[in-house]
Every structure is written in structure tokens, then in C-alpha cells.
C-alpha positions as CSV (number, residue, x, y, z in Angstrom):
1,X,-2.8,98.2,-21.7
2,X,-6.0,97.2,-20.1
3,X,-6.2,93.6,-19.5
4,X,-9.8,93.4,-20.7
5,X,-8.4,94.5,-24.1
6,X,-5.7,91.8,-24.3
7,X,-8.1,89.0,-23.5
8,X,-10.4,90.2,-26.1
9,X,-7.8,90.4,-28.9
10,X,-6.4,86.9,-27.4
11,X,-10.2,85.6,-28.0
12,X,-10.5,87.0,-31.2
13,X,-7.4,84.8,-32.9
14,X,-8.0,82.0,-31.0
15,X,-11.3,82.0,-33.0
16,X,-9.9,83.2,-36.0
17,X,-7.4,80.1,-35.9
18,X,-9.9,78.1,-34.9
19,X,-12.6,79.0,-37.6
20,X,-11.2,77.3,-40.9
21,X,-11.2,73.9,-38.7
22,X,-14.3,74.3,-37.5
23,X,-16.0,75.2,-40.9
24,X,-14.4,71.8,-42.3
25,X,-15.7,69.9,-39.5
26,X,-19.0,71.3,-40.2
27,X,-18.9,70.4,-44.1
28,X,-18.0,66.7,-43.0
29,X,-20.7,66.3,-40.6
30,X,-23.1,67.2,-43.1
31,X,-21.9,65.1,-45.7
32,X,-22.1,62.2,-42.9
33,X,-25.5,62.9,-41.8
34,X,-26.8,62.3,-45.4
35,X,-26.7,59.7,-48.0
36,X,-24.0,60.1,-50.3
37,X,-25.4,61.3,-53.9
38,X,-24.8,58.7,-56.2
39,X,-23.0,60.8,-58.9
40,X,-20.3,62.0,-56.5
41,X,-16.8,60.3,-56.4
42,X,-16.8,57.2,-54.9
43,X,-14.2,56.0,-52.1
44,X,-12.0,53.4,-53.2
45,X,-9.6,51.6,-50.3
46,X,-6.1,51.2,-52.0
47,X,-2.8,50.7,-49.9
48,X,-0.4,53.7,-50.6
49,X,-3.1,55.5,-52.3
50,X,-4.7,57.7,-49.4
51,X,-7.5,59.7,-50.2
52,X,-8.4,57.8,-53.4
53,X,-11.6,58.4,-54.9
54,X,-13.0,57.1,-58.7
55,X,-14.7,60.1,-60.4
56,X,-15.8,58.8,-63.5
57,X,-14.7,56.5,-65.9
58,X,-11.1,56.5,-66.4
59,X,-10.7,59.5,-63.6
60,X,-9.5,58.8,-60.4
61,X,-8.5,61.2,-57.7
62,X,-6.4,61.1,-54.7
63,X,-3.5,62.2,-52.5
64,X,-0.1,61.5,-53.0
65,X,0.3,57.9,-53.4
66,X,3.7,56.5,-52.3
67,X,5.6,53.7,-54.4
68,X,3.3,50.8,-53.6
69,X,0.5,53.0,-54.5
70,X,1.6,54.0,-57.6
71,X,2.1,50.4,-58.4
72,X,-1.5,49.3,-57.5
73,X,-2.8,51.7,-59.5
74,X,-0.8,50.9,-62.3
75,X,-1.3,47.2,-62.2
76,X,-4.6,46.7,-60.7
77,X,-6.7,49.6,-61.9
78,X,-4.8,50.3,-65.2
79,X,-3.6,53.6,-64.9
80,X,-1.5,54.9,-67.5
81,X,-1.2,59.0,-66.8
82,X,-0.4,60.8,-63.9
83,X,-1.6,64.2,-63.4
84,X,0.0,66.0,-60.4
85,X,-0.7,69.4,-59.0
86,X,2.2,69.5,-56.7
87,X,4.4,72.5,-56.7
88,X,7.5,71.1,-54.9
89,X,7.4,67.4,-55.3
90,X,7.9,65.2,-58.4
91,X,6.5,61.4,-58.7
92,X,9.5,60.0,-61.0
93,X,11.4,58.5,-58.6
94,X,8.0,56.8,-56.6
95,X,6.8,55.4,-60.0
96,X,10.2,54.1,-61.5
97,X,9.7,51.3,-63.8
98,X,5.8,51.4,-64.0
99,X,5.8,53.3,-67.7
100,X,3.5,55.5,-66.3
101,X,3.0,58.9,-68.1
102,X,3.5,61.7,-65.8
103,X,2.2,65.1,-66.3
104,X,2.8,68.1,-63.8
105,X,1.3,71.4,-62.9
106,X,3.5,73.3,-60.4
107,X,0.2,74.7,-58.7
108,X,0.1,76.7,-55.2
109,X,-2.9,76.3,-53.7
110,X,-3.1,80.0,-52.3
111,X,-2.5,81.1,-56.1
112,X,-4.2,79.6,-58.8
113,X,-2.8,80.4,-62.3
114,X,-4.8,80.1,-64.7
115,X,-2.6,78.3,-66.9
116,X,-2.3,75.6,-64.7
117,X,-5.8,75.0,-64.5
118,X,-6.1,75.1,-68.3
119,X,-3.1,72.7,-68.8
120,X,-4.5,70.1,-66.2
121,X,-7.8,70.4,-67.7
122,X,-6.7,69.5,-71.0
123,X,-4.4,66.8,-70.1
124,X,-7.2,65.1,-67.9
125,X,-9.4,65.1,-71.2
126,X,-6.4,63.8,-73.4
127,X,-5.6,61.2,-70.7
128,X,-9.1,60.0,-70.1
129,X,-9.7,59.3,-74.0
130,X,-6.6,56.8,-73.8
131,X,-7.0,55.1,-70.7
132,X,-7.5,55.4,-66.6
133,X,-5.8,58.3,-65.2
134,X,-4.8,59.4,-61.7
135,X,-5.2,63.5,-60.6
136,X,-3.3,64.1,-57.2
137,X,-1.8,66.8,-55.0
138,X,-0.5,66.3,-51.4
139,X,-4.0,65.8,-49.6
140,X,-5.8,64.9,-52.6
141,X,-8.5,67.9,-51.3
142,X,-8.1,71.2,-52.5
143,X,-6.2,71.7,-55.8
144,X,-7.2,68.2,-57.0
145,X,-11.0,69.5,-55.8
146,X,-10.8,72.6,-57.7
147,X,-9.6,70.7,-60.8
148,X,-12.3,67.8,-60.3
149,X,-14.9,70.3,-59.8
150,X,-13.8,72.4,-63.3
151,X,-13.7,69.0,-64.9
152,X,-17.2,68.2,-63.7
153,X,-18.5,71.8,-65.0
154,X,-16.7,71.6,-68.3
155,X,-17.2,68.2,-69.4
156,X,-19.6,66.8,-67.6
157,X,-22.3,69.7,-67.4
158,X,-22.4,70.0,-63.9
159,X,-23.7,73.1,-62.4
160,X,-21.1,75.5,-60.5
161,X,-23.5,74.7,-57.5
162,X,-23.3,71.2,-57.7
163,X,-19.8,70.5,-58.1
164,X,-18.9,73.1,-55.5
165,X,-21.1,70.8,-52.9
166,X,-19.1,67.9,-54.0
167,X,-15.5,69.4,-53.2
168,X,-16.9,71.1,-49.9
169,X,-19.0,68.3,-48.4
170,X,-17.6,64.9,-50.2
171,X,-15.4,64.1,-47.3
172,X,-12.1,64.8,-49.4
173,X,-10.7,67.0,-46.4
174,X,-11.3,70.2,-48.2
175,X,-9.4,73.0,-46.1
176,X,-11.7,76.0,-45.5
177,X,-8.7,78.3,-45.0
178,X,-8.3,77.9,-49.1
179,X,-11.4,80.2,-49.7
180,X,-9.5,81.3,-53.0
181,X,-10.8,78.0,-54.2
182,X,-14.1,77.9,-54.0
183,X,-14.5,81.7,-55.1
184,X,-12.4,80.8,-58.3
185,X,-15.2,78.2,-59.2
186,X,-18.0,80.9,-58.5
187,X,-16.3,83.7,-60.8
188,X,-14.7,81.6,-63.3
189,X,-16.1,82.4,-67.1
190,X,-17.2,78.7,-68.2
191,X,-17.5,79.8,-71.8
192,X,-14.1,81.5,-72.0
193,X,-12.4,78.7,-70.1
194,X,-14.1,76.2,-72.8
195,X,-12.7,78.5,-75.4
196,X,-9.2,78.0,-74.1
197,X,-9.2,74.5,-73.2
198,X,-10.8,73.7,-76.5
199,X,-14.2,72.0,-75.4
200,X,-16.3,71.7,-78.1
């Protein structure tokens, strides 16, 4: 095979591998270069709870907490319900003895199931009426970003564009390789989703 063709193929492959990281970096730079909108989730530093942000009254989002983090959220922030989107890991051992209500929807980042979306949004709505709730996945970026964006749209009246901008540019660590997530938001039938969840 011609050496120039091999080099071209290698260049294209390298570009495809780097592109998702570059897109994510651009989003972070865009957000960092401007003042953070006041309505976006606010970062909070708590040991053992990476990527923690306060989304709204009684609603926090994060990456996977450790045992120390669960304890801090329960004792310092009054969290009583934890909604996990992790497919392969349970919070039971890490949160033992804290009297937390654990709700889990085994969500795969690469294949978002409608039942998981509906279940997570219902659980969030119910839990926030009772007390503080923490929503998390492994990184607190992609699955958590999707459910938070839909929460904004359904329960807070945000537009799809506004919710997507916060998700993509809010420095939560969104991974651009999961293009199915912003596409899900663009294509979702909000009226139908509200009916299925029971939003008034």
C-alpha cells in the first residue's frame, strides 16, 4: 500500500480520537472565559463528593461520592434521598448507617432508556418535596447532566437550549463522545414526557 495513504489514515484516526477531548476542552474554555450565569448550578467543595453542585432548593448533583462524602451530605446538607444512575455499582455499602433512601436507575451512557429517564425524573420530583436529594452517576457529567437538564426543562420551565448550554458549558466534565445525550434533549417530546411523568 502507498505510504502516503497509510499516513493519511493515521492522521484521520488520530484526529477522530482527539476530537472529543478537544470539543470538551473548548466547552470548558468558553465557560471559563465568561462569568458563570447566576441560574446555573453552583459548585460546592465537600470532601468525598467530587463534582458537587447545588442545582436548586433541595437538589444537588455530583460524581460518585465515597463513604465520607455520603456522610457529609447527610449530616451537613440534610440529604435524605440519593438517586443513582450507575449501571454497575450500588451505594448501599458506602452509605450504610446513614438512613438514606437509595433509588437507582441502571442507566447506560451509550443507550439511554426512556423508562430510566422517566423513573429518575419522578424520583427527583418526589424526593425534593420531602427534603434534599443528591443525584449522581460515576463522573457527575453525562447521565447526571441529562437528567438535570430535563429537570430544568420539565420542572423549572427552561428552554432546551438553555438547559443544554448549562450541561455542555457548565464545567461539569461533559464528554463530547456521548453526542447521543444532547441529541436526546433536542429530540425529546416535552409534552409527552410531562404526560408520562404526570407533571401538571
